[in-house]
Residue, then its C-alpha position, 0 to 999 in steps of 0.5 A: x790263613x794267608x790269601x793266595x794269588x788268584x787262578x788266572x788260567x784254566x786249561x779246558x781241553x779242546x779238539x786240535x783238528x777235525x770238525x770240532x777243532x777248537x771245541x770241547x768235544x765232551x760238551x759240544x757233542x753231549x749237548x747236541x745229543x741231548x737236544x737232538x733226543x728232545x727234538x726226536x721225542x717231541x716230533x714222534x707221532x703220539x701213537x708211538x708212545x701211547x699204550x692201552x688204558x691205564x690200570x685201575x689204581x695206577x698213577x695218573x701222572x702218565x695218563x692222557x686225556x683219553x685214559x691211556x698210558x702215554x709217554x709222549x713229550x706233552x704227558x711226560x713233561x707235564x708230569x715232571x712239571x707238576x712234581x717240580x712245582x709241588x716240590x721246588x716252589x720254595x727253592x725257586x722263590x728263595x733262589x730269586x730272592x737271593x739274587x736280588x739281595x746279592x746284587x743290591x749288596x754288591x752295589x753297596x759293598x765299597x770293595x766290590x763296587x769299585x772293582x772293574x770288570x777288567x784292568x784299571x786301563x780298560x774302557x767300555x767297548x760300547x756306548x751306554x745307548x748301545x749297551x742298554x739296547x743290546x742288553x734289553x733286546x737280548x734279555x727281554x724284548x720279545x716277551x715284553x711285546x707279548x706281555x706288556x699288554x697281556x700280563x696287566x690284563x690278566x692280573x687285572x682280572x685275577x691276582x692274589x688280591x682277587x683270589x683272597x677277596x680283597x679286590x673285584x676282578x676286572x675292576x678299578x680296584x684291582x688295577x694297582x695289584x695287577x701292576x704290583x705283580x706285573x712289575x714283580x715278575x719283570x722287575x729287579x728279580x728278573x734282571x738280578x738273575x741275569x746280572x749275577x751270571x753276567x757279573x760272575x763271567x765278566x769278572x773272571x774273564x776280564x780280571x782273571x783272563x779265564x774263558x768266557x764260559x759258565x764253568x769259569x764262574x765256579x773256579x773260586x769254589x772248585x778250583x782246577x776241577x773245573x778243567x775236567x768232568x765237573x766243568x763239562x757237566x756245568x757247561x752242558x747244563x748251561x747249554x741245555x738250559x739256554x736252548x730251553x729258555x730261548x725256546x720259551x722266548x721264541x715260542x711266545x714270539x712266534x705265536x705273536x709274529x704269526x698273529x701279526x702276519x694274519x692281522x696285516x693280511x698275509x693269510x688266515x692259513x697261518x692260524x687254525x681255530x679249535x672246536x672251542x673257538x681257541x685260535x692258535x698258529x697252524x703247523x704251516x704258520x709255525x714253519x713259515x715263521x721259524x724259517x724267516x726268523x732263524x734264517x735271518x738270525x743265522x745270517x746275523x750271527x755269522x756277522x758277530x756281536x759288533x756288527x749284526x747284533x749291535x745294528x739290530x739292537x739299535x733298530x730295536x731300541x729306536x722302534x721301541x721308543x717310536x711305539x712308546x711315543x705312539x701310545x703316549x700320544x694316542x693311548x691312555x696317557x694319564x692312566x698309563x703314567x699313573x699306573x707307572x708311578x703308583x705301580x713303582x711305589x706299590x711294587x717297591x713297598x711289596x718287595x719284602x713280602x712278595x719276594x719271600x711269599x710261597x703259597x702251598x695248596x691244601x689239596x682241596x680243589x677250588x679252595x683259596x689255598x689251591x687257587x693261590x698255589x695254582x696262580x703262583x705256579x702258573x705265573x711267579x714260579x714259571x717266570x722264575x724258572x724262565x729267567x733262570x733258564x734264560x740266564x746263561x744266555x743273557x749272562x754270557x752276552x752281558x759279560x761279552x758287552x760289559x768289559x771295562x765297567x765297574x761292578x757297581x756301574x754294571x749291577x745298577x745298569x743291568x738291574x735298574x735301567x732295563x727294569x724301568x723300560x719294562x715298567x714303562x711299557x707295561x704301564x703305558x701299553x698295558x694301561x691303555x688296554x685296561x683303560x679301554x676296557x674299563x671305560x667301555x671303548x674296547x667292548x671286550x675286543x681286547x680281553x676276548x683276543x688271545x694272548x698273542x693277539x691282544x696288542x694288535x686288537x688294541x691297535x684296532x680299537x684305537x685307530x682306523x683300519x688303515x692306520x691300525x694296519x700300518x702300526x701292526x706292520x711296524x710292530x711285526x717288524x719290531x717283533x721280527x728284529x727282537x726275535x732275530x736278535x735273541x736267536x742269533x745272540x743265543x746261537x753265538x752264546x751256545x757256541x761260545x760255551x761249547x768252544x770253552x769261551x772262545x767266540x772265534x771264527x772256528x765256531x761258524x760251521x756250528x752256527x747252522x746246526x744250532x740255528x736249525x736245532x733251536x727252530x726244531x725245538x720250538x716248532x717240535x714242542x709247539x706242535x707236540x703240546x703248544x706253548x705249554x710243552x715248551x713252558x714245562x720243558x723250560x721249568x725242568x731244564x732250569x732246575x739244575x742250572x738254578x743250583x749252578x747259579x747259586x754256586x756262582x753267586x757264592x763264588x763271586x762273594x768269595x772272589x771279591x772278598x779275597x780280592x779285597x784282602x789282596x789289595x790290602x796286602x799289595x798283591x795282584x788281583x788281575x791277570x796282567x799283574x799276576x805271575x803265579x797262579x796257585x789257587x783262588 
């Protein structure tokens, strides 16, 4: 069958006047409606949706801790999350494996690797340093500050090797397996999911001149049906997934930001202590943190990618290097470097096995199979869902900043460099924490701290009170800039999708709405059920978008293959050369 010229235009209907001028009203209004319902549901008092005692023999899915039938956000989200983790664990694992294999294949595929995200004359808009800074800051920066210490520490105490009896928890023999899983969760798989979305969008936006919105990536499969209802549904799913994915990231950041404020002396009123001794952010602490973060991010979003976001991203990278340099000098340098190099080797060797492994519970509480399944659901499946939910936001952003780069340059840059940065942080910062506990210097001060407070607890162990306070201030500033970068980027991306791929000034009146909406989703879900409520909402929201991402990957393969055929036939492959647009 003869290959046809590619589609180089997509007629997505947008409003000609009024408040939604320039926006696809079906997408913008529907997304706002869904997010508003989620906010209202999360903020409803528990008594409103809690009824009498559950009848004997009834399903326990919607029964709260007091034995009452409950349809609160926390109960419903938890029930649906349990179903998804039990029924879709294979799906999440194999989908992420597909993204890794696809990215490696695209980098190695000669036809794909040489093609540019744009015309042959296009050059990158940003320097490599700014490109990496923006990519890293938007993609993973906040989580890195929380988990660079917390995750290696957790896996050091408990991981599949420990569960299966191959290593003793919290011992020297469990260090290597702790880093295998830390690197697995924050390595190639995470960045491959982002890279697939960014590459698909950038490829069609800059080679085909299609709108920079999620539906454009499915044109090679569905053609012009993406102009109508099906395309609207795809973009709505992407917006909701983005809100939930970013909310998860902001939720972790808010908790750590509040913990940092307490450490530097702003006030203990920012936190509350439960009867069991668990420390968490108070309602007032959450409100204060969100007002500061979302206020700054809204101002930054109004200035656009080329100004505020680029400026903040460069600050992020500079402060990140400073903190890394600090830990290289004052931390457990040898231990951290050993964890880095040995960890990378162990991780690369483990990829063929870990990337396809799914543990299934046997239904027996406390059994090895149940423990492995529970561990994977709480960590690996959670992370795969998080990266998928975060992918529309990071993908659109990566596409926006990657015009003029070749497919090979983009894929390798988007996968390897940020992953290595994560590995360095986890090895040096997390390695210092593990070493301090192993040699007894920390005396349980780090392991005894909450997840959000472990980085600050480690600084208190290493330094004198005054220096620990000063370093804590620097970490709080870095955390704030990461939070602002992620939040303002998310607001711009949501508006770009709602506006059929247009990032123009007409989107600005809606920036306030989405800034407030993100703050209310984060605050509402944390207040309703803590970070666990955000986590479960995000896992649920990621499921439909994971299907969209698989289709994006398949569409990308089809588009690149057909472009190779067009080049051999002397046909145009970019929009400047194309004179007719019958079909992909």
